[in-house]
N, C-alpha and C positions, 0 to 999 in steps of 0.2 A: 854782696849779698847782704837781703833784709828780711827783717821778721816782721809779719803785718797779722792783724786781729780784725777779721771781719762776721759780722753775721751769714751763715750758710742758708741757699737756697737750694734750687731743684737738683735731682741728680742726673748729671750730664754726663758719664764719665766717657772717655775716651770719644767724643764724639764733637764737631765743630758747633760751638754758640755763637750766635748772630748776633750783632750788639749794635743796631744802626743807629743809635741815639748818639749824638755826639756830646762830650762830658768835656770838663774842663782839663787843660792839658797838666802835666805832671812828671814825675821820674820815671820812666820806664817798666820799670823792677814791681815800682808802686801799683802802678794800672796794671798790668800782668797779674800781679799777686792778688789784688781784688778778682779781677773775673774767674784766674783759676780757684779761688775758693768758693765763688758763688756757684763754680759748678757743681761742686761735690756732694751737694744737698743736706738734707738732714740727719744720715747716717753717720755724720761728722760732728763732733762736740761743737757748739756755739763757742768755744775758746779755743780752737783749734788756728795754729798759725802756718805761715807757708814760707819758705826761703827760697827766694827764686835764682839760680845762676842763668846768665846768659852765654847761647855759645860762641857770644862774638860779641863785643864793647857795643854799646850804641848810647850814644848823647844827645840824640835831637830831641825835639820836641815832640811829645805825644797827643795829637789831636781825637782822636778816636782810636779805641779797640775794635776792628771789623770782626774779626774771629779769633777765637782761641780755643784749643782742642789739647785734654791731657791722658797720655795712655796710664793708667794706674797702676800698672803693672810694671813699667820701667821708670814713671816718674820723669819721663821726657816731655814737653808740650812744642807744640808749635803755634802760632799766631802772626795776624796780620793786622798791621796797625797803618794809621794815616798818620803823616809826618809832614806838615809843609807842603800840601794837597799831593805828595807820593806815598803809593803802597808800600810798604816795607816787611818783608818776612823775615820772621825772629823763630831762633829755637834754642833750648836750653832745655835744663833739668830746675823740678820743684820738688821739694820734700816739705811733706805737709807732716806736723807735730802736732802732737795734742798730750794732755797735763793727764799721768793718770796717777792713781793713790796707791802707796806703798807702806806697810807698817815700818815704823821708827826703831821697833823692838820685836822681839820672839813673842808672839802672841798665843797662847794656849787656848786649847779647847774649855770651855765654861766662861771665860773671862769674857767681860763686856767692852766690846771695841768703844772708845773714845776718842773725841776730836784730837786730845794729845799724842794720842796713839799712832797718827798718820801723817805722812806728808805726799808731796806731788814732785813725782819725774818727769819731765819732758821726754819723747821717744818719736819715733818715725810711726805715722800710722799704719806700716803692714806690719811692724813690730808689736803695734799696741793690741791690735786684733780684736775681734769681736769675742772674744770666750772670756776676757777679763773684765771685772767692774771697771769704770770711767768717773765713777761719783763719788768721792768721799762721804756726800750727805747718804749714800746709799748704802753705807758701811757702818755707822754710828749709832749705836744700840744693839749691833747684832753679836752673834756669838760664833766664834771658829768653829767648826766641825772637824778640823784638824789643825795640828799644827799652822801657824803662819809664821815662815821667817822674815827676818828683818828685810827690806829693799827688796823683796820681792812682790810682783804683780798678784792680784790677786784673781782665782779663777772665778768664774759664774757658779753659783751652786755651793762655794766652799762655805760661805756662811748663813746662818738664820737667826732665827728669833732662839734667846736663850735659853737652856733645856732647863725646865721646871720639873722634867718626869724621870727619874733614873732607873735605869735598866735594873731590872731584879728588886726595887724599892716598893714598897707599899704605895698604891694607891686610890684616890676613893671613884670610883665606876659609880655615874649620872644617868639616868636615862628619865627625859621630862615627855608628856604628852599632854599637853594643856595645863589643866590645874594639875595632874599626876606628874608625882615628882617620886622617884625610886634611886636609891643607892645603894651602891653593895661595898665590899672591899675586895680589893684586887691586888694583882702583882703584875709591874710593868715587865713586858717582854722586849720593850725597846725603850730606847732614851728620847726625848722629844722636847720639842720648844711651843710654845703657843701657836695654834693654828697645825701642826703637824698630826699626820693621823698614826695611829700606834697600835699595835697588837698588845691585848689585857688577859691574863687568867684570873678568870671567879674563880677567887677563894674558896666561896661555900659549893662552889657547883665543879671545879676543876674544867670549867668551860673557858675555850678561848675566845673573845671578840675582840672586835677593829673599834676604837675611837677616836677621837678628837681631841689633843690638848687643849684645854678651856683656862687652866691657871695649875698652880703651885698645887702638883700630887692631886691633879681631880684631869677626870679622863668625860668626855661627853660620848655615851653612844646612841646612835641614830637607828633608826629601821626596829626590828623587832625589840622588846623588853630585854633586859640583862636576866639570862638563864638565873633562877634560882631552882635550891635543893628542896623538892617536895618537902 
């Protein structure tokens, strides 16, 4: 069993990939791994690795890989290779692994995620799934929306910009229209980070408006002006 790392190409899962161009001979697992990774496409991270296990031993030279097909549901593959002028059919299993970020400690809502808070674990592609964040860089500087246990995969949507507007806390409502800028006191009815849309009660008029968090305790209101008490 050998682990490989190669850039990924076009998604061709479950179909044979014709490769008529001859290439330098090399270990069969290495060559098969290269072609299998090339069939996975951009949906798989570029640092993915594949471990190839042949169904039966083969120690001959590999002059070319003619066809290779992978069944992503079972992890089984079939391939035809050219070896010393003869075609050899090979089968086996291929397990694709990707590196996934996980916390090294429990991270609570409101904390800012730093690089030191994360490590990576290698998991098979089917265990990683598309519902989890696959890049540590996508997490740094964000804040959990709920508690994140150590060692667990991080779900998409479970982190966001740091909370700068607290529920039931005072905020400044801002309405801008060209040179016109209006401000009013409000009370946040939801918490949110920069870019989140939250509901706020205008204290002067008791009217509930919706706006976008633009900074610490600041919500920008688009559309109609902030309702004011006559």
